[in-house]
C-alpha positions in Angstrom: 119.7 50.3 -8.9 120.3 53.7 -7.2 122.2 53.6 -4.0 124.0 55.9 -1.5 124.6 59.4 -2.6 122.7 59.0 -5.8 119.6 58.0 -3.8 120.0 60.9 -1.5 120.3 63.3 -4.4 117.2 61.8 -6.1 115.2 62.3 -2.9 116.4 65.9 -2.5 115.4 66.6 -6.1 111.9 65.1 -5.7 111.3 66.9 -2.4 112.6 70.2 -3.7 110.4 70.0 -6.8 107.3 69.1 -4.7 108.0 71.6 -1.9 110.2 74.5 -3.2 110.2 76.2 0.2 111.4 73.0 2.1 114.4 74.8 3.6 112.2 77.0 5.7 110.8 73.9 7.5 112.8 73.6 10.7 112.8 71.0 13.4 113.3 71.7 17.2 116.8 71.9 18.5 118.3 71.9 22.0 119.9 74.9 23.6 121.4 75.9 26.9 120.2 78.9 28.9 123.2 81.3 29.4 121.3 84.4 30.7 117.8 85.2 32.0 116.4 88.7 31.9 113.9 90.2 34.4 111.1 90.1 31.8 111.5 86.3 31.5 113.3 86.2 28.1 116.6 84.4 27.9 119.8 84.2 25.8 120.3 80.6 24.5 123.4 78.8 23.2 122.1 76.4 20.5 123.5 72.9 20.9 124.3 70.2 18.4 123.2 66.5 18.5 126.1 65.8 20.9 125.0 68.6 23.3 128.1 70.6 22.4 127.7 74.2 21.3 126.7 74.3 17.6 127.9 76.8 15.0 124.5 78.6 15.3 125.0 82.0 16.9 123.6 82.7 20.4 119.9 83.4 20.2 119.2 86.6 22.2 116.1 87.3 24.4 113.9 84.4 23.4 110.5 84.2 24.9 109.7 81.2 27.0 106.4 79.4 27.7 107.7 78.4 31.1 110.2 79.7 33.7 113.9 79.0 32.7 117.1 79.1 34.7 120.8 79.6 33.7 122.3 76.2 32.8 119.1 74.4 32.0 118.6 72.6 28.7 115.6 73.8 26.6 113.8 72.9 23.4 113.9 75.6 20.8 111.1 75.6 18.2 110.3 78.0 15.3 107.0 79.6 14.6 105.7 78.4 11.2 109.0 76.6 10.7 110.7 80.0 10.1 114.2 80.0 11.6 113.9 83.8 12.0 111.2 83.2 14.6 112.6 81.1 17.4 111.1 80.6 20.8 111.7 78.4 23.9 109.1 75.6 23.8 110.0 73.9 27.1 112.7 72.9 29.6 114.3 69.5 28.9 116.3 69.3 32.2 
């Protein structure tokens, strides 16, 4: 019976074979607004699962679908799952 790391590797192999471009698929992440520009774009500090700054660099001048303010937590999504196309999807708190 396959367990633990072997099972994880097996799933990764199956998924990679079925969807070679799987690494481009990205899930939403949280971020903290650190600066807001007059045009409504904002600089965002990406956060990890623990709400601490992640190792992802600051995302500059992201467009927002709603008004944002410095210090607010926001949800960052990616157009077509492409990490080179981030945007602010909404304010979390």
